[in-house]
C-alpha positions, 0 to 999 in steps of 0.5 A: 388560588391565586397562590397555586396559579402563580406557583404553576407558572413559574414551574412552567417558565423554569421548564421552559428554560430548562428545556431551552438550555438543554437544546442549546447544549446538545444541538447539532454536531456543526454547533460544537466546538473542537475540542468538546466531548463528541470531537476527535481531531482527524490523524494521519500517517506516513511511512517510509522504508527499504529492504530486499525483494527476493522473486521466487521465478526471477533470477536474484533479488534486488532493492525495495523501497516502499512508502505510504500514506493515509488516515488513521481510522478507529485509533488502530486502523490505517487505510491509505495508498502505497507505492513500492519500487523493485530494482535490479540491475545486471550485466553480462547475462545470459537468459534462455526463453522456452516456447512453442511453434504454432506447429507444437515445436518446442524451442528455446531462445537465448539472450545474451545481454551487456546489461540490464534493468528490472524495474517493478512498481506497485501501487496499492490501496492498503488496510493495516491492523495494529495490535497494541501489546505494551507501550510503545510496541505495535505488532500488525498485519495487513493487505492490499491490492492494486496494479503493477507496472514492469519495465525490462531494459537494456543493451544487448550483446550486439549493442542494441538497446531493447525495452519491455513494459508490462502491467497487471493486477497485484496484491499484497499480505504483510505483517510487522512491528512498530516500536515507538521512538517518540510521541509521534514517530516509530520505527518498524520491521516488515515482511511482505508478500507480493503476488502478481503476474504481469503481462503484455501483448505485441506482434511477433513477425516470427510467429507472424501473430499477436502474442501475450508475454507474462512475468510472475512476480511472486515472492517475499521481501523484507524492509524497515523504515519509519512510521509518522503520525500527524 
């Protein structure tokens, strides 16, 4: 009888020790050390590139520069912020604007300029999904939505400076490919479609009322550059 009681006591002590050890090993995540089986170091990305953008309903194309920064989620998903810049410079141009008077009369206004600089700045929240196909090769698709600012400024044929500012909602869709050139770096090539109509309201003394001007900047861009992971 005494031997049975001692055996039961020893089993109880061993069971308590095992339970205590398991509890210590499987405690809350805040007690686990970095590098453990349940820990994953946060990863981030950055891109920088340049190319050309051609707005479908605007004269000519121009320089397109783009950069992004954000976090890598689930290893193949990028979530971040993207800043782009489209620039076109022209000189000695003639522009024709069509419109209607308040009574319905159709009119055309011709502007002659010495120089004009056009700058479009889209700021987007983006998501990019990458599809590894082979070592070092990653096609991807993605999209973004945000706000775009347009500035058109220059000097007319009489030497007077002018400036018009517009803004509005914008969206982009893109697809491209990353080619690895190192453990943390790759080069990329991308096609991007920008969809935006920016506008402005101002008082026009010719019409005697507040009017709205809009500019369509839908178009396709091609650019390439570098991607870094850290």
